[in-house]
N, C-alpha and C positions, 0 to 999 in steps of 0.2 A: 505495500499499499504506500502510496505517495507520500511526501512528509512537507509540510511547509515550511520547514526549517530553512534557512537562508543559507548556504555552502560557507561564506567568506565573511559575515557579519558575526565574527566571533573577535574575542579581544586577542591581539597576538600572542599573548601568554599563554593563550590556549591552541595558536593553530598548529602545533606540533602534534597535538592530539588528531589531528584530522589526517586521514592515510594520503599520502603524496601531498603534505599540506602546502599548495602552491611551492611547487620545487623552484618556481619563480617565486620570489620573496615576499615577505608580509608587509603592512602598512608601515610598519616602522622603519622597513630597509628600501624596499624597492621604491617606493613612491617619493620618498626625500632622495634617492639616487638620483630618481628622473628631474627633480626640482633642482637638484646640485648640478646635473648638467645643463638643464635651461636658463640658469643663471650664469653659468661659466659662459655659454654659448653666447648670450645679451653683452656680457662682460668684454668676449674677446671680438666682436663686433662694433666695440665702442668710435674705432676709427673710422669704419664705415659711416656710423650714424653722423659723427662730426663732420665727414665730409660731405653728405648729401643734404644735413640740415643746419650744420653749424651748431653753436653753444645750444640750443633748442634739442638737439638730437642727443647731447650729452646728459643734460636735464632730465631728458625721456628715459634713458638708459638708467640714470640713478635711480629715480623716483620708482620705476618698474622692478628693477633688481630687489627695492625696499620692500615692495609689495610683495614679492614673491619669498623673499625672504621670511615675511612673517608669515606666509602661508605655510611654509616650511616648519615653522615652531608651532603653528597650530595644530600642524599634524601629527608633529613628535608627539605632543603634550596634551592629546585628546581634547583639545577645544572643543566649543560647541560647533556647528555648521551657521555658518553667518547665509542672512540673505544676500543675493547678487546686487549690485548697484549700478552697473555700467549703461543701463538703460537700452541694450541690445532687445530685440523683437523678441528672443525667446526667455526673456528675464522671468515676466509674470508666470511662465510655466515652468520656470525651473524652480521659484518661491513658491507656487502652489505645491510642487512636489514635495517641497521642503513641509509644508503643514501636513501633507498627508503623512510624513515619516513621525511628525509629533502624535498625531491624533491617537494611534492605536496604542502608544507608551503611554499616554496621559501627562508627560512631564517631559517639558521643552529641555531641563537639561542633560538626557537621556540621549537629544539628537546630536551625538557628539563623533569624532573621527572614528572612535575604535567600539561605538555602540551603536552604529548606522549600518546595514547591507554594503556588504563588499561592491556590489555592483554598484550601487549609489556614490558611494565616498569615490570611489577611483573615477566614474565620470566626472564628478563634481569637481576634483584636483585639474582635471585638463580643462572644464569650464574655468575655472578660478585663474590659471595659466592667461588663459584669451581675456579675461577680464583684466588682469594686470596691466596688458598691452593695451587694451581699449582705453582705459583711464589716462593712458599717457602718450598722446599723441607726441611727433609723427609717427613714430615707430609702430603704429598700430598694426598695418599689415606684414611685418616682421615674422616670417615663419620659424620659430624656434629649432623646429625639428627637420629642416630643409637640407643640413647639410649630411645627415643619415642617409635619409632618402636617396639623394642625388648617387652616394658614395655604393649604396645597395645595387644601383642602377648599372655604373660603372664597372663596380665589381662582379658585377654577374653577365658579362657580354660575352663571352665566349658560350654562355648556354642560351643566351638571349639569339646570337649567330645559326648556333645549332637548332633552336626551336624554328626558327626563320626558314633555316633552310630547308626543313622538313615540311612545314606549310607547304614552300612552293614546290616540293613535288607532289605533293596531294593536290595543287591548283594545277599542274600540269597533267595530271592523269586523272581529274575529275570527271570526264567523261567517260570514261572508260570502265570503272569503279563499279562492281556489283554492289547490293545489298549488303550483302555479309563483309566488303572489303572496307564499304563505307563505315559500318558500325566499329569495325575495328580500328579505324583511324580516328571515330568520335571516342571510342573508350581510351584511346591513349590522348588524344589532346583535353579530355576531361580528368584524366588522372592526371595529368600535368598540371592543371588548374587546381585540384586537389592539392597535391604536394609543394605548389609553389607558396602554400600558406604557412610552410615552415620558416619563411623568411619574415619574421615579426618582430620587429626593433624594440616593439614596448614589452614584449617577455623578456628579451636580452639586457633591458634597461638601458637601449639605445647602442650597445656594441655590435660590433660588424655581424651581419649574418645574412650572408649571399647565398646567391647559388652558382657554383663554379665548375660542376661537370655535366654532362649532356643530360637534358631531362630523362629525354626519350630512352636513352640507354639503361636508365636507372628503374624504369617501371617494374619490371618483372622482379628484381629484388626487392622493392616495396611492395607487391602485390599482397605477400602475406599479412603485411600490418593494416590494412583495410577490413575493421572489425565488421563494419555494415556496409555492403554494396547495392545499393539500389539503381544503379547506373542502367539498369535493363528496363526499368520503369519510366526513368528519365528519357530514354532512346523512344520509347511507347508512345509516352505522351506527345512527344515532339511530331512523331509522325501520325498520330491520329490525329493533330492540329493540324499539319500539313495535306491531309486527303478531304479535310473540311475547307479549306482553300481550295483544292484541285476541283472540288465539287460545285464551287459558287457559295458555298454558305459562310463563308469568311473571308474577308478580305486580305488578310496575312497573317503571318505566326509571329506572336512578339515574344520575346524572350526579355527579362528584366534580369539584372546582374547589381545584386547589392555588395559594392564593393569591400574590401578589407583593406591590404596594404600595397604601397606604392613600390617602386621598385620593381624587382622581378616578378613577383606575384602578379601586378598590373600587367605586365606583358603575357602572363598566361593566361590572364583574362581576355586581353585583347587578341590572341591566337585563338582560344577557342571560339569566340564572338565572330571572327573572321570566318572558320572553318564552318560554321553553322550557316552563315550567310551565303558563303562561295558555294557550299553544297545543297543550298537552296530550303534547307530544313526549318529555317526561320528568315524573315523578310527585314524583321526591326528589331533592334537591341536599345533598351534603355539600361545607362549606366547609373548608380544611385552613389554618389560620394557622400563627402563631408563639407560641412560650409566654413569651416575653419581648422586649423591643424590639430589633430585629435589621435590620442595612443601613440605617440611618437610617430607611427610610420601610415598611418591611415591616408587614404589617397583624398586630395582637394581638387577643385577644379582646374588650380595651378599645376598639379601634380600631373593629372590627366593631359593637361595640352602639352607639359614639358615633354612628357613622355614620347609622345608621338614625334614632336619636335625632334627630338635627339635620335630617334630612330629614324626618321627621314634624313637627317644630317650624318649619318655614319659613312664610312666608305666600305661596307660590306654590301653588296650587291642585294642579296635577298634581303637582308635586313632591311635596307632604305627603301625596297619596293613594299614590302610591308607597312612601313612607316605612310608613305605615300598612299597606299589603299584605304589604310585606316582614316587618314584625313578626309580622303574622297568620300569614303561613307558617312562623316559627320557631314562635310558638306551640302551631300545629297540627303540627308535626314535619315539615310537607312541607320545611323547610331546618334545616339542623344544622351547627353549628360544632364540629371539633375543632381541637387544639393540640399534637399529639403531640411529644417531645423530639426524634424524630429530624431534624424538618425544623431544628431548630437544632443541628445537630452538623455536620463538616466531610467526612460521610462521602457518596463516590458512591452515586447510586441503586441502580447495581448490587450494592451490599454490603445492602442494606434486608432481603432474604430471608433472610439471614443475622443480621445485628444488631439490626432490629427485625421478627422474624417477624409481630406483632400488627398491624403497620401495613401489612405486606403484604398480610396478609390480610386486612383491611378493603378496601384496594382493588382486591382481587380481586372482591366483591362489587358494583362498579361496571360499568356498561355501558359508560363510556367517563370517561378520566378526562383534566380540562384542566391542563397545567403552565403558570401562567404565569410570563413572565419569564426574565431574563438569567442569573440565580444557578440557577435550576432546568434549565436548559438546560446551562449549565456541569456541573451535577452529574448531568444524565440523560448527558451525553457522556462525563464525567469530567475535562473540561477539557484535553484533549488536542490536540495538533497533529495532527487527522487531515488528509487530501487532502480537498478540497472536494468531490471525488464518491464518498467511502464513503457507503454506506449509511445513513440514520440506523439501522434495523434493526441494523446490526455495531456502531455507535457506541454503542447502548446495553447491549452485552455481557451480554445474557441478562434485562435487566430490561424483564416485561413481566407486570404484575399484570393487565391488561386493555387493552382497547383505549385508544390516547393520544394525546394532541395536545398539541405545544409549540406555546403563542402567544406571540411574542418580537420584539422590536425588538431589532435587535443592536446589542450595546454590549460585547462582548467579544471576542478573536482565536479562536473558534471557531464554525465553520459547517460541517456537512456535509449531504449530499443534495442538491448542486446537480448541474447539467448538467455535461459536460464543457467546459470553456472557458469556463463563465461565471463562475469566482472569478476567472481571468485577467483576463476583460475587466473585472471592476469595479474589480480592483487597478491597471490602466491607466487607467480612465476617472475613478476617485474612491479613489485610494490609501486613506483610512479606513474604508471601507465597514463594515468589521465591528465599528466602534468608534463611530460617529457619531450611532447611534438612527436615522439616516435610513432604512435597510430592514429589512424586517419578513420573517418566517416563519410559515406554519401548516403544521405539519410533523407528519403522522399516522401511526402504526405498530399495527397489531394481530396481536397473538401468533395470531390465530385463522387470519390468512392462510399462517402457516409448515404 
């Protein structure tokens, strides 16, 4: 039976009692480590701010660092969670969510860093980083995580080249491929997008985490570590939707991808989208990213556009060709990018229909929604201490705007939809299995099947 216990809403002193207890660190060390790196990044760019803005830039740098240092102290000493004050469009929603945290506990003093759900305080820290910047123009638009994201892209160049070369080979033979051969290629690019999720800088607290080997050649060795593989159901859903287009019942097949990390993972998502469009399985792809820098390596609009420009500018023939093709998809409206503010709020996705009905309605127009990565999975399942055998559909708690699939490498203490005994066996053989990034899932749900 499922529990409503919040997995990560435990005081750091108790976190060691949780199996695999966030092999990536607790509130007291991982989050302050990220904040310290943010402060250092802003300070190292002091000369840049002076060159661009003069003394105003230096003043802005000092004030921003002061606010972030205060935030780090609040976090480390279990201070109250404070309301946001920067006046951005999401402030009201964030402060209302804080009120929700207060009501069940009946004591405002209990809404503190160590006594609140881990998912909430982790999201809140990134929002407070944004607040510190917004309150101190003119460095408002500075991306404190940009260096790590660009480094991840550059250090994965060999893998990107191999992937784009593989994509070009598919394009050359597309007209000759049988249905089975097309399915084999689909499986490969789908799994590359899955394992691209290993490259998560928030888990490594911003340390180097790139892909250096050919992702295609690694797939066979990684196959045993996919704990749930619903890729066949995804393939069937896309084919069923395409048949409706062929019969004239639908105008086009649309897939939405709720993105996770910039760098190599984003490239794998673009390659997957390219394959699906060029194969005719999908006619439209909507990408959903973040409206400001988030969880160290998450994709923003700038990251999305920059990645395509860099891919175009390379001197590798097939990589450059891919970049130009992706730019063409954007210009033609085959692809489009969105960054709704809901994605940078702490809400579980079962709240979306009530708290962001416009976004929910947008996702309802898709034939398939892919949710990339760990944070999206935590929000899909509410980051709760579910039994491992609880059905994915149950853990979604009513969320189902369209057929959806989670592509995720496991880096948090939540996983549902496993076979009886599977979780226990993994815990016995490999205790940190839920947090190491070694294992993965391709987990599908369709509201149409209920």
